[in-house]
Structures are given as structure tokens and as C-alpha cells.
C-alpha positions as CSV (number, residue, x, y, z in Angstrom):
1,M,-0.2,-0.1,0.1
2,K,1.4,3.4,-1.1
3,L,1.1,6.3,1.0
4,R,-0.3,9.7,-0.6
5,L,1.7,12.9,0.4
6,P,-0.8,15.9,0.7
7,G,-0.6,18.1,-2.4
8,R,0.8,15.7,-4.6
9,R,-1.0,14.4,-7.5
10,T,-0.4,11.0,-8.7
11,A,0.1,9.7,-12.4
12,A,-3.5,9.2,-13.3
13,E,-4.7,12.1,-11.9
14,T,-2.3,14.2,-14.0
15,T,-2.9,12.7,-17.2
16,A,-6.9,13.1,-16.5
17,T,-6.3,16.8,-15.7
18,A,-3.9,17.0,-18.9
19,T,-7.2,15.6,-20.8
20,S,-9.5,17.9,-19.8
21,A,-7.3,21.2,-20.6
22,D,-6.6,19.6,-24.0
23,S,-10.3,18.9,-24.6
24,S,-11.4,22.2,-22.9
25,E,-8.8,23.7,-25.2
26,H,-10.5,22.1,-28.6
27,T,-13.9,22.9,-27.6
28,A,-13.1,26.7,-27.2
29,H,-12.0,26.1,-30.6
30,L,-14.7,24.4,-32.2
31,V,-16.8,27.0,-30.6
32,K,-14.6,30.2,-31.5
33,A,-14.8,28.7,-35.5
34,A,-18.4,27.8,-35.4
35,G,-19.2,31.5,-34.4
36,K,-17.8,32.8,-37.3
37,G,-19.5,30.4,-39.4
38,R,-15.6,29.7,-40.6
39,P,-12.0,29.8,-39.6
40,T,-10.2,33.0,-40.1
41,P,-8.1,33.0,-43.1
42,R,-4.0,33.3,-43.2
43,R,-2.8,36.8,-44.9
44,S,-1.6,34.8,-47.5
45,E,-4.6,32.9,-48.2
46,A,-6.9,35.9,-48.2
47,Q,-4.4,37.8,-50.8
48,G,-4.4,34.9,-52.6
49,R,-8.2,35.0,-53.3
50,R,-7.9,38.6,-55.1
51,P,-7.8,38.6,-59.0
52,G,-4.2,40.0,-58.9
53,P,-1.7,42.6,-57.1
54,P,-3.2,46.0,-55.9
55,P,-2.3,48.6,-58.4
56,P,0.4,50.8,-56.6
57,P,-0.9,54.1,-55.6
58,P,-0.8,57.1,-57.9
59,T,2.1,59.2,-58.2
60,T,0.4,62.7,-59.3
61,R,-2.5,64.5,-59.3
62,K,-3.4,63.8,-62.9
63,E,-3.3,59.9,-62.6
64,A,-5.4,59.9,-59.7
65,Y,-7.9,61.9,-61.5
66,R,-7.7,59.7,-64.1
67,R,-8.1,56.3,-62.6
68,M,-11.1,58.1,-60.7
69,R,-12.8,58.9,-63.9
70,E,-12.1,55.1,-65.0
71,Q,-14.0,54.2,-62.1
72,Q,-16.5,56.4,-62.3
73,A,-17.0,55.3,-65.9
74,A,-17.0,51.3,-65.5
75,K,-19.5,52.0,-62.2
76,R,-21.9,53.9,-64.4
77,A,-21.7,50.9,-67.1
78,D,-22.4,48.5,-64.5
79,V,-25.1,50.3,-63.3
80,R,-26.8,50.9,-66.8
81,Q,-26.2,47.3,-67.3
82,A,-28.4,46.3,-64.3
83,A,-31.1,48.6,-65.5
84,A,-31.1,47.5,-68.9
85,R,-31.4,43.7,-67.5
86,G,-34.7,45.2,-65.4
87,D,-33.4,44.9,-61.8
88,D,-35.8,47.6,-59.9
89,A,-33.0,48.7,-57.6
90,Y,-31.3,50.5,-60.8
91,L,-34.1,51.7,-62.7
92,P,-35.8,54.8,-62.7
93,A,-38.2,55.7,-60.8
94,R,-40.9,55.7,-63.9
95,D,-39.4,52.3,-64.6
96,R,-39.9,50.8,-61.4
97,G,-42.1,48.5,-59.1
98,P,-44.4,45.7,-60.4
99,V,-46.7,47.4,-62.3
100,R,-44.6,48.9,-64.7
101,K,-42.7,45.7,-64.9
102,L,-46.3,43.8,-65.9
103,V,-47.1,46.6,-68.3
104,R,-43.6,46.1,-70.0
105,D,-44.2,42.2,-71.1
106,L,-47.4,43.1,-72.0
107,V,-46.2,45.6,-74.5
108,D,-42.9,43.3,-75.8
109,S,-45.2,40.1,-75.9
110,R,-47.3,41.5,-78.8
111,R,-46.7,42.9,-82.0
112,N,-47.4,46.7,-82.3
113,V,-48.1,49.1,-84.6
114,G,-46.6,51.8,-83.4
115,S,-43.3,50.1,-83.6
116,W,-43.2,50.7,-87.3
117,F,-43.7,54.7,-86.5
118,L,-39.9,55.6,-87.5
119,A,-40.4,53.5,-90.8
120,I,-43.4,54.5,-91.7
121,A,-42.7,58.6,-90.8
122,G,-39.1,57.9,-92.7
123,V,-41.1,56.8,-95.7
124,A,-43.8,59.5,-95.7
125,L,-41.3,62.3,-95.0
126,I,-39.3,61.1,-98.5
127,G,-42.5,61.1,-100.4
128,T,-43.1,64.6,-99.6
129,F,-39.6,66.0,-101.3
130,V,-41.0,64.2,-104.6
131,P,-41.7,66.6,-107.1
132,S,-45.0,64.4,-107.9
133,A,-47.9,65.2,-106.8
134,A,-49.1,61.7,-107.2
135,V,-46.3,60.4,-104.9
136,R,-46.9,63.4,-102.1
137,G,-50.5,62.3,-102.2
138,Y,-49.4,58.6,-101.7
139,A,-47.4,59.7,-98.6
140,S,-49.7,61.9,-96.8
141,F,-52.4,58.9,-97.3
142,L,-49.8,56.6,-96.2
143,L,-49.3,58.6,-93.3
144,F,-52.8,59.2,-92.1
145,G,-54.0,55.6,-92.3
146,F,-50.8,54.6,-90.4
147,F,-52.2,57.2,-87.8
148,L,-55.5,55.8,-87.5
149,L,-54.0,52.3,-86.9
150,L,-52.1,53.5,-84.4
151,I,-55.0,55.0,-82.5
152,V,-56.7,51.5,-83.0
153,D,-54.0,50.0,-81.6
154,S,-53.4,52.3,-78.9
155,V,-56.9,51.7,-77.9
156,V,-56.5,47.8,-77.7
157,L,-53.7,48.1,-75.9
158,N,-54.8,50.2,-73.1
159,R,-58.2,48.2,-72.4
160,K,-55.5,45.2,-72.7
161,I,-53.0,47.1,-69.8
162,K,-55.7,48.0,-67.8
163,R,-58.0,44.5,-67.2
164,A,-54.6,43.0,-67.0
165,L,-53.7,45.6,-63.9
166,A,-57.2,45.0,-62.5
167,E,-56.8,41.1,-62.6
168,R,-53.3,40.9,-60.8
169,F,-53.6,43.8,-58.3
170,P,-56.0,44.6,-55.7
171,A,-58.0,47.5,-55.7
172,G,-56.4,50.6,-54.4
173,T,-52.7,50.1,-56.4
174,K,-51.5,53.2,-57.7
175,T,-51.4,52.1,-61.8
176,R,-51.8,56.1,-62.7
177,G,-49.8,56.4,-65.8
178,A,-49.3,53.0,-66.3
179,S,-51.7,52.9,-69.7
180,W,-49.8,55.8,-71.4
181,Y,-46.1,54.4,-69.9
182,G,-47.2,51.1,-72.2
183,I,-48.3,53.0,-75.2
184,S,-45.2,55.3,-75.0
185,R,-43.2,52.0,-74.7
186,A,-44.9,50.4,-77.8
187,T,-43.8,53.3,-80.1
188,M,-40.5,52.6,-79.5
189,I,-38.8,50.1,-81.6
190,R,-38.1,46.3,-79.9
191,R,-34.4,46.8,-80.2
192,W,-34.2,49.8,-78.8
193,R,-37.0,49.9,-75.7
194,F,-35.2,50.6,-71.8
195,P,-35.2,48.0,-69.9
196,K,-34.9,45.4,-72.6
197,P,-37.9,43.1,-73.3
198,E,-37.8,40.3,-71.0
199,V,-40.4,38.2,-72.9
200,P,-40.3,36.9,-76.5
201,L,-43.1,37.7,-79.0
202,G,-46.1,35.8,-78.3
203,A,-45.5,34.8,-74.9
204,D,-48.6,34.3,-72.5
205,V,-48.1,37.0,-69.7
């Protein structure tokens, strides 16, 4: 039988204490890593994720001004591309919201008479400069007939927009100016519209 001196630990107790300390340290490390969701990357790893080394600081005021203009131009290009895609956060106030989005889709899904306005107006304008009175008369007749078709098509589009808005949105939704917004968009050539069309022709909106 071994005598145990006061204040001294046995080998088993020392091993148990060391194991408990290692376990506590490992648990604390796991808790710290879980709190952030991921371990802190090293400086070399963080720098390795960058597309390239950081550019050197400008040495002159002219170079600094050039860099600032390039950054502003790149930012404006990114904003315009996002707006062209229909990203609501980057659109002008007149194009924002689900109401305007629905109107754009309705217009872009149909063939609109108004999209031929520039072509017909150009032909009629050329015809007015022809010396022949008959050609000038035909040009005027063409332009007058086109405007009649444009009015009829705009009335049809207006009714379609109002009916769709009444079916899709609850009463009291702000839809003021939505019909005129759609008619104005319908008078533009499809490839020139902004934001760009997101639905193909003939789509069921």
C-alpha cells in the first residue's frame, strides 16, 4: 500500500487533468470557429483570392484623376447594364415596381403598330420631297392611314393593360400613368426599348 503525500497528485490524476485541458481547448476552438461560420483565413490565403496584386498608388494628381474617372465610368456602365436587365434597384423611378414590369411584359409580348412609326414616318417624309404630286398624295395617305391604325392599336393596348392590372393587383394599387407608359413603350422599336424586353413575342403574360 502506497502512502499519498498531501499536495501531490498521482500520475492518473495528472493525465486526466491534461486530457481535460486539451478537450476544453479543442472545444473552445470549435465554438470560436462555429461562431464565425468559418476559421479566419491567413493573410497569404486572403491575398491569394484577389484577382491580382493591388495597383500601386498614383504618383501624380493627373494619374489619380484619371483613375477616378475610369472607376466612375466603370460604375456607370455596371449600373446601366443592371438597369437594362430590369434590375428594379437600378431603374429610374418611372420604370420601377411590379405594375410597370407587367406593363412592359404586356407590350413586349405583342406586335405593336407603333413600333413601325419611325419607318412609316421616314417613308412619308421622303415622299413629300418627291416632285410628283401623286407620290406626295400617296405619302400623305400612308401617313394618315398609319395614324388611324396607331390610334386603334393604342386603344386595344390600353384596354388590355387596364384589364390585366385589374386582375393581377388588388383595388387601390397605384396604376396612374400605366397605360400611357405602355403606349409610349409600344411606339419604340423593340431593340431600342429600355429596359430591354424580357419576354419573347407571343408569350403568355
